[in-house]
N, C-alpha and C positions, 0 to 999 in steps of 0.2 A: 484171215478171220479176226486176228487180233487188231490189225490195222483198221478194218472196218468198224470194230467195236469202239476203238478210241475216237474215230471220226464221228460216230453217232453221238457219243457223249459230248464232244465239243460242240456239235451242232445244236444239241438240246440246250446246253448252257447258254449259248449265244441267243437262242430264241427266248429263254426266260429273261435274260438281261434286257433284251429289246422290249419285251412286254412291260417290265418294271419301269423302264425309262419312259415309255408311252404313258403309263399310269401316272407317273410323277408330273409329266408335262400337262396332262389333263387336269390334275388337281391344282397345279399352279394357275393354269388358265382359268379354272372355275373360281378359285379364290380371288383372282383379279377381276372377274366379270361381275360377281355378286358382291356389292360393296355394303358393308355394315360397320357399326362401331364395335371395337374389340371389347370394351367394358363400359358399363353404365352403372352409376351409383344413385340410390334413391332411399328415401325414408318412408317408414310405414305411414299409411293414410294419405300419402301424397300421390302424384301422378308422374309417369315417366314415358318418354318417347323412344321407341325402338325403330331405328331407321333401316331401310333396305332399298337397294336400287340395282337394277341390272344394267351394266355399263356396256355400250356398243354391242348390241345383239347381232347386228349384221344379218346374215342369212339364217340365223337361229330363230326358230319360231317359239314364242313363249305361250304355253297353253294354260298353266295354272301356277299359283304360288300358295305356299302354306307356311304358317308359323308353328314350330314344334318345340315344346319345352322338355328339357332333360334335367331333372332336379340334381342328380349326381351322376358321375361317370358310371355307365353301365346300367342305370335304372331305366324304368319304363318311359317310353317317349309318349308325350301327351300332345294331341292336336289342340292348339289354342285358337287359331283362326285360319280360314281358307277363303281364297278369292278365285273365282272363275269368271272370265269375261262374259260367258253366256248364262251361267247359273247364279252369279252374284256372290254375296258374302255368306260365310257360314262360321258359327262358333260352336263346335261340337261339345266342348267340355263345360259342364254347368258351373264349375268353380270360377271360370273366367267370363261366363256369359253376363252381359250387363256391365262389365268392367273393362272390356277390350273393344276397340273400334279401329277401322282403317281410316287413316287421315285422308287418303285419296283412293277412291275405288278404281285403281288401274294397275296393270301389270308393270308399268314403268316405275312406279313408286308405291309399293305395297307396305309402307311404314304403318305401324300400329301404335296406339296410345293406350296405356294401362293406367287406370285410376283406382283410388282407394286401395293402395297397395298393402299387402300383408307381408310379414316376415317370411312366410312360407313361399312367397312368389320368387324367392331367390333361386337362381339356377342359370342354365345355358339355354338360350333361345336361338333357334336356327331358322333362318329365312331360306326356304327351299323352293327352287323353281323346277317345274316340269317343262322340259324343252324338247324340241325336235329339230334335228336328229341327234343331238349330243347327249340327250338324257337329262338326268337331274343335276342341277348345279345349286350350290348353297353357300351361305356365310353365317357364322355363329357369333352372337353377342352374349357376353357374360354379365348378367344382372346381379349386382352386389347390393344387398339390402343393409342399410345402416340404421342404428338405433342409438340415440343419445341416452347415456345412462342417467339414472336417478341417484344422485350422490348425496350422502349424509354422513355425519360423524357425531360421536358423543363420548364424553368421558364417564368413567364409572367411579363411584365413591367406594373406596376400599379401606380396610383397617390395616395399620402397620403390622408387619409380620416378617418371618424369616424365609418364606417361600414366594416364588414369583407368581404373580396373578395378572389378569387382564385389567389394565387401568384405562384403556381407551379403545374404541372401535371405529372403523371407517368402512363404508360400503358404497360400491358403484353397481346399482341393480339394473338388470335387463339392458345391458349395452351391447352393441355389436359394431365393430369387433370388441373384444374384451378390453376393459380399461386397465391401466397400470396404477397401482397405489404404492406410494412411498411415504416415509415418515421423516420429519425433521425435529430434532430435540437436542437440548444441551444437557440432558440427564444422562449420566453415565450408567452403563449396565442395561439399558433398555434394548429389547429385541422385538421384532415383528414377525407375525405368522400370517401369510396370505394364501387364500384358497379361491378356486373358481368353481362355480356351480352352473352347468348348462341348463337352459330353460327349454320348455317344450316348443316354443316358437323360434328357436334358433339363437336367441340372445344368450348372454352370459352375465351372471351376477358374480362380482368379485368382492370378497370379504377379507378384511385385514384387521388383526388384533395387535395391540401394543402391550407387551408383557414387561413387568418390572417387579423387583422385590421392594415393596413399599416401606419407606421410613418417614419420620416426621419432616426431615429436610426436603423431601420430594413434594410436600404439599405446596400448592399454588405455583409449581414449576410449569413452564411452557412446553407444549408439545403440539406438533402441527401435522395434519394429514394432507397429502397432496395427491389429487386425482388427475391423471392425464389420459386423454382418449382422442381418437381421430376426429370425431365430430365436434370437439370443443375448440374454440379459437385459441384458448390458452389454458394452462393448468388451473384447476380450482383448488383453493386452499381452505382448510378448516382448522383455524387455531383454537386450541383448548388449554385449559389449566387443570392440572391434576388435582384430585381431591383425595387426600390421605387423612384418615381419622386416627386419633390417638388420645390416650388419657392425659390429664393435665400434668404439667411440669411446673413446680412452684419454687420461688426463692423470695426472701425478704431483703429489701434494699433500703437505704436511707440512713442507717445508723452510722454516726461519725465518731463514736467513742468519746463524746464530749457533752454528755447530758448532765449539766450542772444544775444545782438547786435554783429554782425560779425561772429556768429557761422556758420560753413560750413558743418557739418555732420548731420543735422537734417533730419530725414526720417519718413514719414508716410506710413503705409501699409493698404490697403483696404482688410481686411480679409473676405472671403466669403465662403459659403457652398451652393451648388446648384446641382440639378440633373434634367434635363440635364445640361451640363456645360454652363456657362454664354455666352451670345452672345455679350454683350458689358459691359465695365467697364468705367464709366465716372467720372472725377474729376471736381468739380466746387467749387466756393466760394459763400457765401451768398450775398456778395456785387456785384457780377457780374462775369467778366472774371478773369481768373487766373492771379496772379501777375507775372511780369517778373522774379522774383527771384526764381521761382520754375520750376521744370522740371518733366514731367509725363512719366512713362514707365510702361504701363499695370496697375497693381494694386499697384504700388509704386509711391510715390510723394516725390521727392528730393528737399530740400531747398538748393540752391547753396550758398546763403549767407543770413543770417537772418537780416532783417531790418523791418522798420515799415509797409511795405506792406504786410507782412505775419502775421501781428497782426489782424487776421480775423477768420472766421468760415469756415472750409473746409467740403465739402460734397462729399461723394462717392455714386454713384448709380450703381447697378448691375442688369442686365436683363437676363432672359432666356425665353424659349418658354412658361413657365407657369406663369410668372409674373416678378415683379421687387421689389427691396428693396433699401432703403437709410439708410445712417448713417452719422452723422456729428460730428465734433470736433472743439472746439474753442481754438485756440492757443493764448497765451499771451506772448508778447515779453518784456523782462526785460533788464535793462541797463548792469548789471554785472552778471557774472557767479556765480551761487550758489555753495557753497562748496560741494564737492562730499560726498555722503552718505557712511557710513561704509559698508564694504562688509558683507552682511547678511550671506553669507556662512561661512566666517571666524568667525563671531560671534557665529554661531551655533556650528562650530567645537570647538572653544575655550570653549564654555559652556559645551559641551560634555566632553572635556578633564578635565575641572574643576570638573565636577560631578564624573568622574572616580577617580580622585586624592582624592576627599573628601571621597568617599566610601572606598578607600584603607586605608586612615588614620583611619577611623572608625574601619575597620577590624583589623588593627594593634593594636589599642587601646584595642579593645575587647580581642584580643589574649593575650596581656600583662596582662590585668586584670585577665583573666582566669588563666594564668600561675601563677600569684602571689597568687591567691586563692588556687590553687592546692598545691603550695609549703607550704602555711600556714596550710592547712589540713594535709599534710605529717609531718610537724613539731609537730603538736599537737597530732598526733596519736601515739600509743605505737609502739615500734619496732616490726617488723614482724619476727625477728630471734634473737637469743641470741648471742651477740658479743663475740669474744674470749677474755679471760682475758688479761690485759696488761702485758707486760714483763718489769719488773723493773730491771734496770742495777744496780748492786751493792747491791741488797736487800739480806735479810737473806735467802730467798729461793734460790737465785743464789749461795750463799755461801754453802748451804747444798748440792746443786747439783754439786758443784765443785769437780773434781777428787781428790781422797785421795792422799795426799803427806806427807809421814812420816817426811820429813825433816822440814816441817813447824810446826809440832806439838811440837818440842823441843824448838821452839822459844817462848819467853814470850809473853804474851798478851800486845804487845806494844801499841796497839791502845786504851788501857784503862789507865786512869790516875786518880789520887785521889785528892780530895780537902780536906781542913782542916775540913770540916763538917763531914767527914767520909762517904760521899755518893759517890760512883763511878758513873761517867757519861761518856758517849761517847763523841767523839770530835764534834758531831753535836748537843749534848744536850745544851739546853739553857733554861733559865728561862723566863717565860712570865712576863707580867706586874703584874700579881697577885701572883708571887712567885712560881708558880707550874712549874714542868718540862714541857718543850715544847713537849717532845716525848711521853707523856702519862700522865694519871691522877692518876694512882695507885702509891703505895709506891715504893720506890727505891728497886731494886732487891738485892742490897748489904746491905740493912738495916737489922740490926740484929733483930729488932723487927718484921720484916716481914718474915724472913726466919728461926727464932729460932736458929740462929747460935750463938756461944759464942762470947763474945766481944773481946776476945783475938785473935780471927782470924784475926782481922785487923792488929794487931801488927805483927803477923806472916807473913801476906801478905806484910807488909811494909818492914820487914827484908829480904824478898826474893829478893829485888831489891837493887842493889848497889847504894851507894850514888853518887851524881854527877848529871850532866845534864840529862834530860830525853831523852831517845832514840827517834829518829824521828819516826813519825807515817807512816806506809806504805800508799802509795797513798795519802799522805797528800795534795799534790797539786791538787787533783781532787775535784771538787765541787759536793757534794751529796745533793739531794733534801731532805728537811726535812721530807717529807712524806714517804721517803724510809728508814729512820733511825728508826729501832725498834729492840728489842731483846726479845726473848721468853725464858721461863724457860727451855724448852728442850735443848736449846743451852748451857745453863750453866751446865746442868747435863751432 
């Protein structure tokens, strides 16, 4: 019994799974055979085309097609249009009658066109075929209604205070989908508050307010509202200037503490800041009426000629719709003119030039010191390459390298002469202070003790020269450096 119970349960489960699979296959097949647009967007008062087509009917017989609207998921289904090949077209719902028509009166292409659209027309539209033997097959299009918002913005005139108030408003009315409002401003401390209000036709009105604690410094500052929405090609900008009202702020300027007797160019200015603009600007003196020596023109007080009458306290009072403010200044008249002060601008420029020159001198000094240091380092360092040997003019090396000339070999060694001491020396030899030869520290080359030559060689050498004055030395007029006068043994051999 238990085995039969388990077998029945497994059989029932397989049957349900097979049925579900067949249903899924039928739905996929139906979705593939009834071809429609997944989503269509349109604006109010315009027209839209809802397309539908039955693809490859084959042996399936098409008997009727209907368009059915479903405003929201699970709401009542409304027949919009029906077409029967024998009975023709039908538009059962009066809300669509006159606004809906079939583009082609056929089952192969039962597309419809809706005109004079309303925001309430948004919803799901199903193209449903009655077929035989497969039954009903359908495809659904989602109609999305769009509405371009009516955008506007304005600034509000407020009075300075310590509490935050609305200083600007921005609105995107009756848009679909809802617009997005943002604010751009360089004013610190500003905040926005945005709300959405749904409308009866399905549109949304977005309102945004910009809040700020107003101060006089915020007056005429820039603030910008930015509206972004799907139907707009680009964001819409609304630049505005804040309007903050405040009572006057007053100060008197122009007094240079040099009102000397007889001066004619003394001027005082009543400097003021107010929003709204001042209604009155009044000049008075603390002692009563203005002296005859002054002349008033708006916010300027001109002293025609300085005398004792202007040695007083001047008062300027400014009024606007929010209040008034005063400022006073006491002028002191002196007998003689004070010497003019130096031009501050010229002093500043001169100081800058002096600093630049000083820096240039320091830079030049550092450069020279650095150059001297580098030269000293180069002098102390060993040479980086071996210098060529110096060429000595008239040296023994030059004589050895001189071209061979036989005629000169027959001439006697006229540049050698003898002294009584028996030691031959050259014409550049000389004795130093210590008695040694200046051209070397070794023994004389002609000394018999050094060369092991017989002593009678000297006599033979002496006999080889004729008696009489010595012949002149070649190039005797030339001056030869002592360091270049030397003679080696190979030259004697």
